[in-house]
C-alpha positions in Angstrom: -3.3 -5.5 -3.4 -4.1 -3.0 -1.1 -7.3 -0.3 -0.8 -6.9 2.2 2.0 -10.1 4.4 2.5 -9.9 7.9 4.2 -11.3 10.5 5.4 -11.3 13.6 3.0 -10.0 15.5 5.3 -6.9 13.9 5.0 -4.2 15.2 2.5 -2.9 13.1 -0.5 0.5 12.6 0.9 -0.7 11.4 4.4 -2.8 8.9 2.6 -0.1 8.1 0.4 2.0 7.2 3.2 -1.0 5.0 5.1 -1.2 3.0 1.8 2.2 2.1 1.5 2.3 1.2 5.1 -0.3 -1.1 4.6 0.9 -2.4 1.2 4.3 -3.0 2.5 4.3 -6.0 4.8 2.3 -8.3 1.8 4.3 -7.0 -1.3 7.6 -6.8 -0.1 8.7 -7.2 -3.6 7.3 -3.8 -4.9 10.5 -0.9 -5.7 8.4 1.5 -7.6 5.1 3.3 -8.5 3.6 6.1 -10.0 1.6 9.0 -8.2 0.0 12.1 -9.6 0.6 15.2 -8.9 -1.5 15.1 -5.6 1.2 13.2 -4.1 4.3 14.5 -5.4 4.7 16.3 -1.5 4.8 12.8 -0.4 7.2 11.2 -2.7 10.4 12.1 -0.5 9.2 11.0 2.6 8.1 7.5 0.8 11.5 7.7 -0.7 13.0 7.6 3.0 10.5 5.5 5.0 9.9 2.4 2.1 13.1 3.1 -0.2 10.6 2.9 -2.9 11.2 5.4 -6.1 7.8 6.7 -6.7 7.5 8.8 -10.3 5.3 12.3 -10.2 2.6 11.4 -13.2 2.0 15.6 -14.5 0.5 17.3 -17.2 3.5 18.2 -19.7 3.7 21.8 -20.2 1.0 23.8 -21.7 -1.5 21.0 -22.5 -4.7 22.1 -23.0 -7.9 20.0 -22.8 -8.0 16.6 -22.1 -5.1 14.3 -23.1 -4.6 10.9 -21.4 -2.0 10.8 -19.3 1.1 7.7 -19.2 0.3 5.3 -16.3 -3.0 7.6 -15.0 -5.7 5.9 -17.3 -4.8 2.6 -15.3 -6.0 4.5 -12.3 -9.1 6.0 -14.2 -10.2 2.6 -16.2 -10.3 0.8 -12.7 -13.0 3.5 -11.0 -15.0 3.2 -14.3 -14.9 -0.8 -13.6 -15.9 -0.2 -9.9 -18.9 2.5 -10.9 -20.2 -0.9 -12.5 -20.7 -2.0 -8.8 -24.3 0.1 -7.5 -23.4 0.2 -4.0 -19.9 1.8 -5.4 -21.3 4.6 -7.3 -21.7 7.2 -4.1 -20.6 7.1 -0.8 -23.3 5.5 1.1 -21.0 4.1 4.0 -20.9 5.5 7.4 -17.3 4.1 7.9 -13.9 3.9 5.8 -13.8 0.4 6.7 -17.3 -0.9 4.7 -16.1 1.4 2.0 -12.9 -1.2 1.8 -14.1 -4.4 1.7 -17.0 -3.5 -0.8 -14.2 -2.6 -2.9 -12.5 -5.6 -2.5 -15.2 -7.8 -3.7 -16.3 -5.3 -6.7 -12.7 -6.5 -7.4 -13.0 -10.1 -6.8 -15.9 -10.1 -8.8 -14.4 -8.3 -11.5 -11.3 -10.9 -11.3 -13.7 -13.9 -11.1 -15.5 -12.9 -14.0 -12.5 -12.8 -16.2 -11.6 -15.9 -15.3 -14.7 -17.7 -15.5 -16.9 -15.2 -18.0 -20.5 -16.3 -19.2 -20.8 -16.6 -22.8 -23.1 -14.3 -23.4 -21.2 -11.6 -21.0 -18.3 -9.6 -22.0 -15.8 -10.1 -19.6 -15.3 -7.1 -17.8 -19.1 -5.9 -18.1 -21.2 -7.0 -14.6 -24.6 -8.4 -15.2 -26.6 -5.9 -14.3 -24.6 -3.6 -16.8 -24.2 -6.0 -19.9 
């Protein structure tokens, strides 16, 4: 839908408000979503400003070690797909807008490969990673 790249100086919950502000005009039907615990402080502000209900996906009490969290794996999987693009493996860009543009390009490439995969290639892998 939308990508918002912000400086590391911006708190997660402030970034959440920026992201919601970018998504709302193009996706008026959104009413709910999931966030991790880093965004919990912004949930009330999002509810007040946008009317969306955000559920915080947190670790279960007493969890030790790695456990796949509900809905969070979707984000982690998407980040893994983005790292198939060399330009997105490191933070090479000076401007946040450039990082956003390359993220859009990477996702467009991924979607096109899924719509028309090469016969000798898995649809979720890019050509250089095959």
